[in-house]
C-alpha positions as CSV (number, residue, x, y, z in Angstrom):
1,X,-117.3,115.7,32.5
2,X,-116.0,112.2,31.8
3,X,-112.2,112.1,31.7
4,X,-111.2,110.0,28.7
5,X,-107.7,108.5,28.3
6,X,-106.4,106.5,25.4
7,X,-108.1,103.1,25.6
8,X,-109.9,103.9,28.8
9,X,-113.2,105.5,29.7
10,X,-114.1,106.8,33.2
11,X,-117.8,106.4,33.8
12,X,-119.8,108.8,36.0
13,X,-121.3,106.9,39.0
14,X,-125.1,106.9,39.3
15,X,-124.8,108.7,42.7
16,X,-123.3,111.7,40.9
17,X,-126.6,112.3,39.0
18,X,-127.9,114.5,41.7
19,X,-125.7,117.3,40.5
20,X,-127.3,117.3,37.0
21,X,-130.0,119.8,36.0
22,X,-133.6,119.1,36.9
23,X,-135.3,116.8,34.6
24,X,-138.3,117.2,32.4
25,X,-140.7,114.4,33.3
26,X,-141.0,111.7,30.6
27,X,-144.4,110.9,31.9
28,X,-144.1,114.0,30.7
29,X,-141.7,114.6,28.0
30,X,-141.0,112.0,26.7
31,X,-139.1,112.2,23.4
32,X,-137.4,109.4,21.0
33,X,-133.8,107.7,20.6
34,X,-132.3,107.6,17.1
35,X,-128.5,106.8,17.2
36,X,-127.4,103.2,16.6
37,X,-126.6,101.2,19.7
38,X,-124.0,98.5,18.8
39,X,-121.4,96.5,20.5
40,X,-118.2,98.6,20.1
41,X,-115.4,96.4,18.9
42,X,-114.8,94.7,15.6
43,X,-117.3,96.6,13.4
44,X,-114.9,96.5,10.5
45,X,-111.7,94.5,9.9
46,X,-109.1,95.8,7.5
47,X,-106.1,93.9,6.3
48,X,-104.2,93.6,3.0
49,X,-104.7,91.0,0.4
50,X,-101.6,89.5,-1.1
51,X,-100.8,90.9,-4.5
52,X,-104.5,91.3,-5.5
53,X,-107.1,94.0,-5.6
54,X,-110.9,94.1,-5.2
55,X,-112.7,95.1,-8.4
56,X,-114.4,98.5,-8.5
57,X,-117.7,96.8,-9.3
58,X,-119.2,93.8,-7.3
59,X,-122.4,91.9,-7.8
60,X,-124.2,89.4,-5.6
61,X,-127.4,88.1,-4.1
62,X,-129.1,88.7,-0.8
63,X,-131.2,85.8,0.5
64,X,-132.7,84.3,3.6
65,X,-133.8,80.8,4.5
66,X,-136.7,81.0,2.1
67,X,-134.9,82.4,-0.9
68,X,-133.8,85.6,-2.5
69,X,-134.8,88.8,-0.7
70,X,-136.1,91.7,-2.8
71,X,-135.7,95.3,-1.7
72,X,-132.9,94.7,0.7
73,X,-130.5,97.6,1.4
74,X,-126.9,96.8,0.5
75,X,-124.1,99.1,1.6
76,X,-120.3,99.3,1.6
77,X,-119.5,99.7,5.2
78,X,-118.1,103.1,6.2
79,X,-119.3,104.8,3.0
80,X,-122.6,106.1,1.7
81,X,-122.3,103.7,-1.3
82,X,-125.7,102.0,-1.1
83,X,-128.1,100.1,-3.4
84,X,-131.2,97.9,-3.1
85,X,-131.7,94.4,-4.3
86,X,-133.8,93.6,-7.4
87,X,-136.8,91.2,-7.4
88,X,-134.4,88.2,-7.7
89,X,-132.3,89.4,-4.7
90,X,-129.5,90.5,-7.0
91,X,-127.5,93.7,-6.5
92,X,-124.6,95.6,-8.0
93,X,-122.3,98.0,-6.2
94,X,-119.8,100.3,-7.9
95,X,-117.3,102.9,-6.9
96,X,-116.7,104.3,-3.4
97,X,-115.1,102.0,-1.0
98,X,-114.4,99.3,-3.5
99,X,-111.1,98.5,-5.3
100,X,-107.7,98.5,-3.7
101,X,-106.1,95.7,-1.6
102,X,-107.9,96.2,1.7
103,X,-110.6,94.0,3.2
104,X,-114.0,95.6,2.7
105,X,-117.2,94.7,4.6
106,X,-120.5,94.8,2.7
107,X,-123.7,94.8,4.7
108,X,-127.4,94.1,3.8
109,X,-130.6,94.5,5.6
110,X,-134.3,93.9,5.0
111,X,-137.3,94.5,7.2
112,X,-137.8,91.9,10.1
113,X,-134.2,90.7,9.7
114,X,-130.8,91.2,11.4
115,X,-128.2,93.1,9.4
116,X,-126.1,90.6,7.5
117,X,-122.6,91.1,6.2
118,X,-119.7,89.6,4.4
119,X,-116.0,90.6,4.5
120,X,-114.5,90.8,1.0
121,X,-110.8,89.8,1.0
122,X,-108.9,90.6,-2.2
123,X,-107.2,87.2,-1.9
124,X,-110.5,85.3,-1.8
125,X,-111.2,83.1,-4.8
126,X,-114.6,84.6,-5.2
127,X,-112.9,87.4,-7.1
128,X,-111.3,85.1,-9.6
129,X,-112.7,84.2,-12.9
130,X,-115.9,82.2,-12.6
131,X,-116.5,83.3,-9.0
132,X,-120.1,83.1,-7.7
133,X,-120.2,86.7,-6.5
134,X,-121.1,88.1,-3.1
135,X,-123.6,86.0,-1.2
136,X,-125.2,87.6,1.9
137,X,-127.6,85.6,4.0
138,X,-130.0,87.4,6.3
139,X,-131.3,85.9,9.5
140,X,-134.9,86.8,10.5
141,X,-135.6,88.5,13.8
142,X,-136.9,86.2,16.5
143,X,-140.6,86.7,17.2
144,X,-140.9,85.9,20.9
145,X,-140.0,88.5,23.5
146,X,-138.0,86.9,26.3
147,X,-139.2,88.4,29.5
148,X,-136.5,86.6,31.5
149,X,-133.8,88.5,29.7
150,X,-131.2,90.0,31.9
151,X,-130.2,93.5,30.7
152,X,-126.9,93.9,28.9
153,X,-123.6,93.5,30.7
154,X,-120.3,94.3,29.0
155,X,-116.8,94.0,30.4
156,X,-118.3,93.4,33.9
157,X,-120.4,96.6,33.7
158,X,-124.2,96.3,33.6
159,X,-127.0,98.6,32.7
160,X,-126.6,101.8,30.7
161,X,-123.1,102.3,32.0
162,X,-122.1,99.3,29.9
163,X,-123.1,101.3,26.8
164,X,-120.8,104.1,28.0
165,X,-117.7,102.0,27.7
166,X,-118.0,102.4,23.9
167,X,-120.7,104.9,23.1
168,X,-120.4,108.7,23.4
169,X,-124.2,109.0,23.8
170,X,-124.1,107.6,27.4
171,X,-122.8,110.8,28.9
172,X,-125.5,112.7,27.0
173,X,-128.2,110.3,28.3
174,X,-127.0,110.8,31.9
175,X,-128.1,114.4,31.7
176,X,-131.4,113.5,29.9
177,X,-134.9,113.5,31.5
178,X,-135.4,109.9,30.4
179,X,-132.4,108.9,32.7
180,X,-134.1,110.8,35.6
181,X,-137.6,109.5,35.1
182,X,-137.4,107.0,38.1
183,X,-135.7,109.5,40.4
184,X,-137.4,112.8,39.5
185,X,-138.6,114.3,42.8
186,X,-141.8,115.7,41.3
187,X,-142.8,112.2,40.1
188,X,-141.8,110.5,43.3
189,X,-143.6,112.9,45.6
190,X,-146.7,113.0,43.5
191,X,-146.8,109.2,43.3
192,X,-146.1,108.6,47.0
193,X,-148.0,111.6,48.3
194,X,-145.1,113.0,50.3
195,X,-143.0,116.1,50.2
196,X,-139.3,116.1,49.2
197,X,-138.3,115.4,52.8
198,X,-140.3,112.2,52.7
199,X,-143.0,113.4,55.1
200,X,-146.2,111.5,54.3
201,X,-149.3,113.4,53.3
202,X,-152.8,112.9,54.7
203,X,-154.4,109.6,53.8
204,X,-157.5,110.2,51.6
205,X,-160.7,110.3,53.7
206,X,-163.9,109.2,52.0
207,X,-167.5,109.7,53.0
208,X,-169.9,106.8,53.3
209,X,-170.9,107.6,49.6
210,X,-167.3,107.4,48.4
211,X,-166.8,111.2,48.2
212,X,-163.4,112.4,49.1
213,X,-163.2,114.9,52.0
214,X,-160.9,117.9,51.7
215,X,-157.6,117.8,53.7
216,X,-157.8,118.3,57.4
217,X,-156.7,121.9,58.0
218,X,-155.4,121.1,61.4
219,X,-152.8,118.7,60.0
220,X,-149.8,119.3,57.7
221,X,-150.7,118.9,54.0
222,X,-148.2,118.0,51.4
223,X,-150.4,117.8,48.4
224,X,-152.1,114.8,46.7
225,X,-150.5,111.5,46.0
226,X,-151.6,108.4,44.0
227,X,-150.7,106.0,46.8
228,X,-152.6,108.1,49.3
229,X,-155.7,107.5,47.2
230,X,-154.7,103.9,46.3
231,X,-152.7,102.3,49.1
232,X,-153.1,98.8,47.7
233,X,-152.6,99.5,44.0
234,X,-149.4,100.3,42.0
235,X,-151.0,102.1,39.1
236,X,-149.6,102.2,35.6
237,X,-146.9,104.9,36.2
238,X,-144.1,102.3,35.7
239,X,-145.1,101.8,32.1
240,X,-143.4,105.0,31.2
241,X,-141.2,106.0,34.1
242,X,-139.6,102.6,34.9
243,X,-140.1,100.2,32.0
244,X,-137.2,98.0,33.0
245,X,-138.5,97.6,36.6
246,X,-139.8,94.1,36.0
247,X,-139.4,91.1,33.7
248,X,-143.0,90.9,33.0
249,X,-144.8,90.4,29.7
250,X,-146.0,93.7,28.3
251,X,-148.6,92.0,26.1
252,X,-150.5,91.0,29.3
253,X,-151.2,94.4,30.9
254,X,-152.6,93.3,34.3
255,X,-149.3,93.8,36.1
256,X,-148.2,96.9,34.2
257,X,-151.5,98.6,34.4
258,X,-151.7,98.1,38.1
259,X,-155.5,97.9,38.1
260,X,-155.8,95.2,40.6
261,X,-156.0,95.7,44.4
262,X,-154.0,93.5,46.7
263,X,-157.2,91.4,47.3
264,X,-158.2,90.9,43.7
265,X,-154.6,90.3,42.6
266,X,-154.3,87.5,45.2
267,X,-157.4,85.8,43.9
268,X,-156.3,86.3,40.2
269,X,-152.7,85.2,40.5
270,X,-151.8,83.0,37.6
271,X,-149.7,79.9,37.3
272,X,-146.7,81.8,35.9
273,X,-146.5,84.0,39.0
274,X,-147.3,87.4,37.4
275,X,-147.4,90.2,39.9
276,X,-151.0,91.3,39.2
277,X,-151.0,93.8,42.0
278,X,-148.8,96.0,39.8
279,X,-145.2,97.1,39.3
280,X,-144.1,99.8,41.8
281,X,-142.1,102.6,40.0
282,X,-140.3,103.8,43.1
283,X,-137.8,102.4,45.5
284,X,-135.9,100.6,42.7
285,X,-132.3,99.5,42.6
286,X,-129.9,98.7,39.7
287,X,-131.2,99.2,36.2
288,X,-134.7,99.8,37.5
289,X,-133.5,103.1,38.9
290,X,-132.2,104.1,35.5
291,X,-135.7,105.0,34.3
292,X,-135.8,104.8,30.5
293,X,-132.5,103.0,30.2
294,X,-130.4,103.1,27.0
295,X,-131.0,99.5,26.1
296,X,-134.7,99.7,26.6
297,X,-135.3,102.1,23.7
298,X,-133.0,100.0,21.5
299,X,-135.0,96.9,22.2
300,X,-138.3,98.5,21.0
301,X,-138.9,97.2,17.5
302,X,-142.4,98.6,16.9
303,X,-145.1,100.7,18.5
304,X,-148.8,99.7,18.7
305,X,-151.2,102.4,17.4
306,X,-154.9,102.4,16.6
307,X,-155.1,102.5,12.8
308,X,-158.2,104.7,13.0
309,X,-156.8,107.4,15.2
310,X,-153.0,106.8,14.7
311,X,-152.7,107.2,18.4
312,X,-152.0,104.6,21.2
313,X,-155.1,103.0,22.6
314,X,-156.5,104.5,25.8
315,X,-155.1,103.2,29.1
316,X,-152.2,101.6,27.2
317,X,-149.4,103.9,28.0
318,X,-145.7,103.3,27.6
319,X,-144.5,99.8,27.4
320,X,-148.0,98.5,26.9
321,X,-148.0,100.1,23.4
322,X,-144.6,98.8,22.4
323,X,-143.3,95.6,20.8
324,X,-140.1,94.5,22.6
325,X,-137.4,92.2,21.3
326,X,-135.7,91.0,24.4
327,X,-133.5,88.2,23.1
328,X,-133.6,84.5,23.8
329,X,-130.6,83.0,25.7
330,X,-127.5,83.1,23.6
331,X,-128.7,85.8,21.2
332,X,-128.6,89.6,21.2
333,X,-130.3,92.4,19.3
334,X,-130.1,96.2,19.2
335,X,-132.2,98.4,16.9
336,X,-130.5,101.5,15.5
337,X,-130.5,103.9,12.5
338,X,-127.4,102.6,10.7
339,X,-127.6,99.9,8.0
340,X,-123.9,99.3,7.7
341,X,-123.1,97.9,11.2
342,X,-121.7,94.4,11.2
343,X,-122.9,93.4,14.7
344,X,-126.0,91.9,16.3
345,X,-128.3,94.8,15.1
346,X,-131.3,95.6,13.0
347,X,-132.0,98.8,11.2
348,X,-135.2,100.5,12.5
349,X,-136.4,103.6,10.5
350,X,-139.1,104.0,13.2
351,X,-136.4,105.4,15.6
352,X,-136.3,108.5,13.4
353,X,-140.1,109.0,13.4
354,X,-142.3,110.8,15.8
355,X,-144.4,107.7,16.3
356,X,-141.6,106.1,18.3
357,X,-142.3,108.7,21.0
358,X,-146.1,108.2,21.0
359,X,-146.6,105.5,23.7
360,X,-145.2,107.7,26.5
361,X,-146.4,111.1,25.1
362,X,-150.1,110.3,24.7
363,X,-152.1,109.3,27.8
364,X,-155.8,109.1,28.5
365,X,-156.8,108.3,32.1
366,X,-160.1,106.6,31.5
367,X,-162.4,107.5,28.6
368,X,-162.3,106.4,25.0
369,X,-160.8,107.6,21.8
370,X,-162.9,107.6,18.6
371,X,-162.8,109.6,15.4
372,X,-159.6,111.3,16.6
373,X,-161.5,112.7,19.7
374,X,-161.3,111.8,23.3
375,X,-164.6,111.4,25.3
376,X,-164.6,110.9,29.0
377,X,-161.5,110.6,31.1
378,X,-158.6,113.1,31.1
379,X,-156.3,113.6,28.2
380,X,-153.3,114.3,30.4
381,X,-150.4,113.7,27.9
382,X,-150.8,114.5,24.3
383,X,-147.7,116.1,22.8
384,X,-147.7,113.4,20.2
385,X,-151.3,113.9,19.3
386,X,-150.8,117.7,19.2
387,X,-147.9,117.2,16.8
388,X,-150.0,114.7,14.7
389,X,-152.8,117.2,14.3
390,X,-150.5,120.1,13.3
391,X,-148.8,121.0,10.1
392,X,-145.5,119.8,11.7
393,X,-146.6,116.2,10.9
394,X,-146.5,116.9,7.2
395,X,-143.6,114.7,6.0
396,X,-142.8,117.2,3.2
397,X,-142.6,120.4,5.2
398,X,-142.8,119.5,8.9
399,X,-140.4,118.2,11.5
400,X,-140.3,115.1,13.7
401,X,-140.0,115.1,17.5
402,X,-136.4,114.0,17.0
403,X,-135.6,117.0,14.8
404,X,-136.1,119.4,17.7
405,X,-135.4,117.2,20.8
406,X,-132.5,115.2,19.3
407,X,-130.7,117.6,17.0
408,X,-127.6,116.7,15.1
409,X,-124.5,116.1,17.2
410,X,-121.2,117.6,16.3
411,X,-119.5,114.3,15.7
412,X,-118.8,111.7,13.1
413,X,-119.0,108.6,15.3
414,X,-121.2,106.8,17.8
415,X,-118.6,104.3,19.0
416,X,-115.4,105.9,20.3
417,X,-112.6,105.6,17.6
418,X,-110.3,104.1,20.2
419,X,-112.9,101.4,20.7
420,X,-112.9,100.5,17.0
421,X,-115.7,102.8,15.9
422,X,-116.1,103.7,12.3
423,X,-116.1,107.4,11.5
424,X,-119.0,108.3,9.1
425,X,-119.0,111.9,7.9
426,X,-122.0,111.1,5.7
427,X,-124.3,110.2,8.7
428,X,-126.1,112.7,11.0
429,X,-125.6,111.5,14.5
430,X,-128.0,112.8,17.1
431,X,-127.7,114.2,20.6
432,X,-129.1,112.0,23.3
433,X,-129.8,114.7,25.9
434,X,-133.4,114.8,24.5
435,X,-133.6,118.5,24.9
436,X,-136.5,119.8,27.1
437,X,-137.2,122.6,29.5
438,X,-133.7,122.3,31.1
439,X,-132.2,123.4,27.8
440,X,-132.5,127.2,27.8
441,X,-131.5,127.5,24.2
442,X,-134.5,125.3,23.3
443,X,-136.8,127.3,25.6
444,X,-135.7,130.6,24.2
445,X,-136.5,129.5,20.7
446,X,-139.8,127.9,21.4
447,X,-142.2,130.8,20.6
448,X,-142.2,134.4,19.3
449,X,-143.0,137.3,21.5
450,X,-143.8,140.7,20.0
451,X,-144.9,143.8,21.9
452,X,-145.5,147.5,21.3
453,X,-146.2,150.5,23.5
454,X,-148.0,153.6,22.3
455,X,-149.1,156.7,24.1
456,X,-152.8,157.7,23.8
457,X,-153.2,161.0,25.8
458,X,-152.9,160.1,29.5
459,X,-152.8,156.4,28.8
460,X,-150.3,153.9,27.5
461,X,-151.5,151.2,25.2
462,X,-149.4,148.0,25.3
463,X,-150.1,145.3,22.8
464,X,-148.5,141.9,23.1
465,X,-148.7,138.8,20.9
466,X,-147.4,135.4,21.7
467,X,-147.1,133.0,18.7
468,X,-146.3,129.3,19.0
469,X,-144.5,129.2,15.7
470,X,-141.5,127.0,16.5
471,X,-142.9,124.2,18.6
472,X,-144.5,121.1,17.3
473,X,-147.0,120.7,20.2
474,X,-149.0,122.9,22.6
475,X,-147.3,125.3,24.9
476,X,-147.1,124.1,27.6
477,X,-147.6,120.4,26.8
478,X,-148.1,117.1,28.6
479,X,-148.3,117.1,32.4
480,X,-151.3,119.3,33.3
481,X,-149.6,121.1,36.2
482,X,-147.3,123.1,33.9
483,X,-148.1,126.6,32.9
484,X,-146.7,129.6,30.9
485,X,-147.4,133.1,32.1
486,X,-147.3,136.3,30.2
487,X,-146.4,139.0,32.6
488,X,-146.6,142.7,31.7
489,X,-145.1,145.4,34.0
490,X,-145.0,149.1,33.5
491,X,-143.0,151.3,35.9
492,X,-142.5,155.0,36.1
493,X,-139.2,157.0,36.5
494,X,-138.9,156.1,40.2
495,X,-139.5,152.4,39.5
496,X,-143.1,152.6,40.9
497,X,-145.6,150.4,39.1
498,X,-148.0,152.2,36.8
499,X,-151.6,151.1,37.4
500,X,-153.6,149.0,34.9
501,X,-156.8,150.5,33.6
502,X,-158.0,147.8,31.2
503,X,-156.7,144.4,30.2
504,X,-156.5,140.8,31.4
505,X,-154.8,139.8,34.7
506,X,-153.3,136.6,35.9
507,X,-155.5,134.2,37.9
508,X,-155.0,133.3,41.6
509,X,-153.3,130.0,40.8
510,X,-150.3,131.8,39.4
511,X,-149.3,132.6,43.0
512,X,-146.9,135.5,43.2
513,X,-148.1,136.9,39.9
514,X,-151.8,136.7,40.7
515,X,-153.7,139.9,39.8
516,X,-150.8,141.3,37.7
517,X,-151.4,142.4,34.1
518,X,-150.9,139.3,31.9
519,X,-152.3,136.1,30.6
520,X,-151.9,132.4,31.6
521,X,-151.6,129.5,29.3
522,X,-152.4,126.1,30.9
523,X,-154.7,123.1,31.0
524,X,-156.6,123.5,34.2
525,X,-158.3,120.4,35.7
526,X,-160.9,120.4,38.5
527,X,-160.9,117.5,41.0
528,X,-164.4,116.2,41.0
529,X,-163.8,114.6,44.4
530,X,-162.9,117.7,46.3
531,X,-163.6,120.5,43.9
532,X,-159.9,121.6,44.0
533,X,-159.0,123.7,41.0
534,X,-156.5,123.5,39.5
535,X,-155.4,120.0,40.4
536,X,-152.6,117.7,39.4
537,X,-154.2,114.6,40.8
538,X,-155.0,113.4,37.2
539,X,-155.7,109.8,38.4
540,X,-158.9,111.0,40.1
541,X,-162.1,111.9,38.3
542,X,-161.2,115.2,36.8
543,X,-162.8,117.7,34.4
544,X,-161.0,120.2,32.1
545,X,-162.1,123.6,33.3
546,X,-160.2,125.5,30.7
547,X,-157.4,124.9,28.2
548,X,-155.7,128.1,27.2
549,X,-152.5,126.5,25.9
550,X,-151.2,127.7,22.6
551,X,-151.6,125.1,19.8
552,X,-148.9,124.9,17.1
553,X,-148.9,128.0,14.9
554,X,-151.6,129.6,17.1
555,X,-151.2,133.2,18.4
556,X,-152.6,135.0,21.4
557,X,-153.0,138.8,21.3
558,X,-153.5,140.8,24.5
559,X,-154.1,144.5,24.9
560,X,-153.4,146.4,28.1
561,X,-154.1,150.1,28.9
562,X,-152.1,151.7,31.7
563,X,-152.6,155.1,33.3
564,X,-149.6,157.2,32.3
565,X,-150.0,161.0,32.3
566,X,-148.6,162.8,29.3
567,X,-145.0,163.8,29.7
568,X,-144.1,161.0,32.1
569,X,-141.5,158.5,30.9
570,X,-142.0,154.8,31.6
571,X,-140.4,151.4,31.1
572,X,-142.5,148.5,29.8
573,X,-141.2,145.0,30.6
574,X,-142.9,142.0,29.0
575,X,-141.9,138.5,30.0
576,X,-143.0,135.0,29.1
577,X,-142.4,132.6,32.1
578,X,-142.5,128.8,32.1
579,X,-143.4,127.1,35.4
580,X,-143.1,123.4,35.9
581,X,-145.9,123.2,38.5
582,X,-148.6,125.4,40.0
583,X,-146.9,127.4,42.8
584,X,-149.1,126.2,45.6
585,X,-148.5,122.6,44.7
586,X,-144.8,123.2,44.5
587,X,-144.8,124.8,47.9
588,X,-146.7,121.9,49.4
589,X,-144.3,119.4,47.9
590,X,-141.2,121.4,48.6
591,X,-140.1,121.6,44.9
592,X,-137.7,124.4,44.3
593,X,-137.5,124.4,40.5
594,X,-136.9,127.9,39.3
595,X,-139.1,129.8,36.9
596,X,-137.8,129.8,33.3
597,X,-137.9,133.0,31.2
598,X,-138.8,131.9,27.7
599,X,-138.8,135.4,26.2
600,X,-138.4,139.0,27.5
601,X,-138.7,142.4,25.9
602,X,-138.1,145.9,27.4
603,X,-139.5,149.1,25.9
604,X,-138.5,152.5,27.0
605,X,-141.4,155.0,26.7
606,X,-140.0,158.6,26.3
607,X,-141.7,161.7,27.8
């Protein structure tokens, strides 16, 4: 934990991250940032006027360079006292936060503008008879993304650690999967084609007709790897895993998509020196190693979705489906969810909406999207689309991604009070650990498991139902190497297993559970190059063999009959187990992520 002393904050070094829990891939699970990121000092100034008081009602006008601004949100800073401007830009505020002899800050915001503010001093002549009232001028957001921008530095500290000087969310982010997306061993070894010890896998061998040959059984095999198949291409993994890896325009997707080979990139190099070969998402230093850094999410001002499907466009993952506002020299901008921050910020309701998560949690490798359906290619990430197609997306009764993955934090501030932060008990601040599979509390509450055991003569009937009633996407979701296994075990009085007479059993790819009573939930892909099934080499030509995952609010019922003579007691153990990767692949790569028990029930069967 961070040791905090009055006026000082000790930051956890990057090297200490290795001790944190395993991360949930954001290529994979990606989920959204909703707390306001602001510079920490000087949000509000309070001093006494001399012998005068502010009125309890104030009026004024919000305008920009063009004229009055209608519909602007006006708020007394540090209070929930808020109103909106009328068609002529005028507003009136009354009550909470006004009156008294203290300086009060009033803020205003309208779409596509910075937050504007004015400090109201009781001694200011504006409050005397004939005063002109409160005048707040809004400055429009700049429209050009500055790709040469150097990520934020504060008090000599750069990168996300600079946010931690003032913001409590930094320590939460350090334990979050987004902070691990560039150093996640599953991602790195799948990308490079190595095992965790760095031993390189077998280079891909092709026939004269371009057909991939299976691995050479006489040589060590460490599983597939993108770079083994594409040694002269970077691919588009950086778009989600390391979006701060390069100062490259994201509206020109050649570099970010990594579709060029080294030869074609050399021929197509443009005058502005873009790296058309692609942006490598591994071997990075500095802020590039931070993965999805704090500031990155707070520089995203919009996401680009197909109006017909409400999904990102195919082959436009991550940063390619985002509008960034990296500031020009001498300017600064952070997007957040507070209107009453008197700093270089803009309010962004999108940060509280599931669409903010869409670019990194919807991914089609090849293929096209039309009429809400994907044809061709592999839909390998779709937690956002699964949410969108479910009842959870109903704004009246549903929940957003942030509701579950960024629940309310037990705090009343974002900036440390000792750093000048305002305490707001009327605001819901959100956790920035982006809860995923490393959060056991979340996993234990994801689905509902019910089971019964009934004697029928010399047989025991076990009925099990798994219902995805608390999760806004499929279980499991995103990366197609994940699986969930229902495992049913019946043992006699001596602990010996009772044999299964009828009922489903687990497939071979479940490894140590293969052949046992149960059911598997997974998206199983077949590699059309080699025929390997299941495969996690989603960048190859793949076909979905089966998709047994549980959609939101769907239920799976399984019936098992065990041979149990009358009069014999037994114990029934039913478990639902989450696995980050197919066991064979994990062994090839050297991953040691433990299985996660999502639910468990034990039933004692009497004689």
